[in-house]
N, C-alpha and C positions, 0 to 999 in steps of 0.2 A: 506589489506582488500579485500573482495570478492565483485564483482559487478554483478548485473543483469540489464536487460533492459526490461521494460514492452512492450508488443505488443499492448497496448491500442492506441498509435498514428499511428499504422500501419493499420488503419481501412480499411477493405475490401480486403486486399491482401491475397494471399494463405499462409497458416500457414508455409509451408516449406520455402517460401521466407523469412519470419520473422526469422525462426530458422537459416537459412543460413547467414543472415546479422549479427545477434547477435554473432554467432560463429566466423564469419570472423573478427569481430571487437575485438575479444579477451576477451569476457565476460566469467564469471564463471557460469552463470545461466541465465535463462529467466523467466519472469513472464507472465502468460497468463490471458486473460480476462475470468472470470468465467461465461460463457454463457451456460445456460442449453441446448439450442438448438444446439450449434455448438462445444462444447468441446468434441471431439471424443477421448476417452481414447486410443483406438487402434492406431489411427493416431499419437497421442502425444508420445506414447511409442516408436513407430518406429522412429520418428524424434529425440527423445532424444538419441537413440542408434546411429543413423546415424551421428549426429553432436556432439556427446559426450557433450550434453548440458542439464543439469538437470533443471526441473521446481521447483524452490524453494518456490514460493508462487503463489496465485491466486489473481487477481484484482477483488474483489467482486463488484457486481452491485446491489445496494440497490435502488429499484424503489418503486413507490406507492404500487405495488403488493408484495414487499418484505420489508415491514416496520415493524420492531420488536416492535414499540410502537404505531402502529395504534390503533385507538379507536375501530376498528372492530376486534373482536376475530378471525374471519376466516382469515383476512389478517395477523394477528400475527402468526397464525399457518402456513400459507403459507410461510411466511418469514423464520420461523424455518425449514420448509421442504426444502427450497432452500439451506440453510446452510448445513443441513444434507446431501443433495445430493452432494454438493461440497466437503464435508468432505469425502464422499464415493469415489468420483472420484479422489479427491486429494490424498488419500491413495494409490490408484492404480498407480498413476504417480509419487509418491515420494515427494509430497508437504510436507514441514516442518512447514509452518506457514500460518494461514488464518486470514485476517483482518475482524473485525466486527465493523460496525458503526450502532447504534441502529435505526437511522431514515432513511427515504428515502432521496436520494440526491435531493437537491433543495427544500426540505420541511423546511420552516422557521417559521411555526406557529404551536404551540402545539394544540393537540386535547383534552387534559385533563390537570389537574394540574400537576405540575412538580413532586411531590412526587409519584403520580400514575404512570406516565410515567417512572420515574426512577425505580420503582418497577418492571414494565413490562420488562425493559431492564435488570435489575439485574437477575430476575428469568429466562429469556430466555437464557442469557449467561451461567448461571449455568447449565441449561439443555444441552446446546450445548457443554459446556466444558466436560461433561461426555462422550459424543460421540467422541469428539476430542481426549480425553485421550485414548479411546479404539482404535482409529485409529493412534495413535502416532503423532498427529499434535497439535501444540500449537496455541491458539487463541490470537490475539492482538486487543485491543480496539483502534480504529483510530479516532482522532478528525478531524473535518473539520471546515473550516472557517465559520463565521457568515452568509455569503451569500449563504451557501449550507446546513446549519443545525443550530439548536438552542440549542440542548441538551448537546452536548459535543464538545467544541471548542478548549480546551487547553489540554496539556499533564497532567496538574494537575487534571483536571476534569476526564480524562481517568484513572488516577491512583486512584482516589476516587472510580470509578466504580469497578476497579480491587479489591480494598480493600473490597468493599461491597459484591462482588461475592465470594471472599474468597477461590478461587481455585488456586493451584500452577501451573497450566498449562495455566493461563491467564495473559498476560502482556500487554504492550502498544506498539503502533506504532507511530512514528513521521513522518510527511510529511513537508518538508521545505517550500513548497509553502503555505500550510495552516498556518504553524507556523510563516512565515514572516508577515502574517496579524494579528495573534492573540497573539503571544508571545512578551513580551517587550524585552527579551534578549534570543536569540536563544541558545547560548552556555550555559547560566545558566539553561535554561529549560531542555536541554539534560543532564546536570550534575545532576539536581534534579531527573530526571527519572532514571538515573543510571542503576542498574542491572535489572530493569523492562523493559528497552527498548530492545525489541527483534526483531524489524524490522524498517526500515527507507526507506522512499521514498525521492529521491533527485530531485530537479529542482531549477532553479534560481528564483528570485523574480517575474519574468514575465512568469514563467513556461516553459521557453526555456532552452537550454543547459546551464550547469554551466559556468560561466564567461560572460554570456550575459545579466546579470541583476546586482543587487546590494547586493546579499547575501555575508556576510563576510566569505568567504570559509575557510581562515586559522583558524578563531575562531571555526568554526564548526568542522573541521577536528581535531583540537587540543582537543576539548571537547569530541569527540568520542574516541580519543586515551586515554584521561584521565580516562574515565569510563570503559575502557577495552572492548569497543564494538567489538565483534568478529563475528557478524551475517552478512548476506548478505546486501549490500546497493543497493537499487533498484532505477533506474531512471524511473520516471513517468512524462513525458513531454506532454504538450498540447498547442495548439495555444492560444494566448491571445485574445479570442473572446467570446462574450456572448454565442454562441453555437459553441464550438470548433470542434464538430464532423462534422458540415457543412464545416468548413475550411479544415478538413482532407479529405473530400470526393470530391477532385478535384478542390479546390479553393485556390491553392497556398501555400500548407503546406508541400511540398516535403522535405524541410529541416529537418523535424522530422524523416525522414527515414535515408538515408545514412549519411548525414552531421552531424546531432546531435548525432546519435548513435556512430559515430567515435569520435566526439569531447568529449562527456561526460566522457567516461572512461579514455581517455587520459588526460583530465583536472584534474580529481580527483587523478589519479596516480601521476601526477606532483605535486599536492598539498601535497600528502603523502611524496614524495621525499624531497620537500622543508622543510617540518616540521622536517623530520629526520635530514636533514643537519643542521638546526638551533638549534637542540636539542643536537648535539654532539660537 
């Protein structure tokens, strides 16, 4: 399997420092935060070449200003514009997949009835899929847990939206941290997603490095193998705090840099080796 590490927990450090760390730890790719203000295409292209480290995906930031199911039409348009801009920059830096979550992060109350919001989400993803197709990028619908959103919490719900959108360049994304809260059986949910699962975020149950929580990793790795998962697996780790970004900015979360970056890929490759040995 191929692995990437998100620079989300590297909050505030120079981008080259992040590239150097991820490359040094032996990853196949890096994931970058999709920040309109700070994602410099020229800089990223230079760093990719220097460290021989592609950017496989972007970590999208859906805020109240980028809410695809806002009751305000201007906000919905601004949200689509944000995704269009990230597709444009993503194409230039070689991004292969872009996650879409219809609501703003931490928005847990609907502003309209479910059918209306579902229709807004479906229609927006259809429009975005056309632009994504033109730029050679696939979209994936990402569920979040109930404490961060209310519209799509499970892979099954994400697959329902994919079905309603009806475009063959739209699939689903799993995130083990969110799945640990919402899915009754992680392995069964991954198997049910099957060939529609085009992207995965990995973290343990406490969103720390794998092996530091209670995720049943052998079951997860076996399920990914059984469905023939061949896409990049991305580590997206954050401190277990109500505001994880405060922790990252100078309050004792240095382990999310060198320590967890090194541990994560080593742990998963060991899980792969053990599964291979028990299967032969």
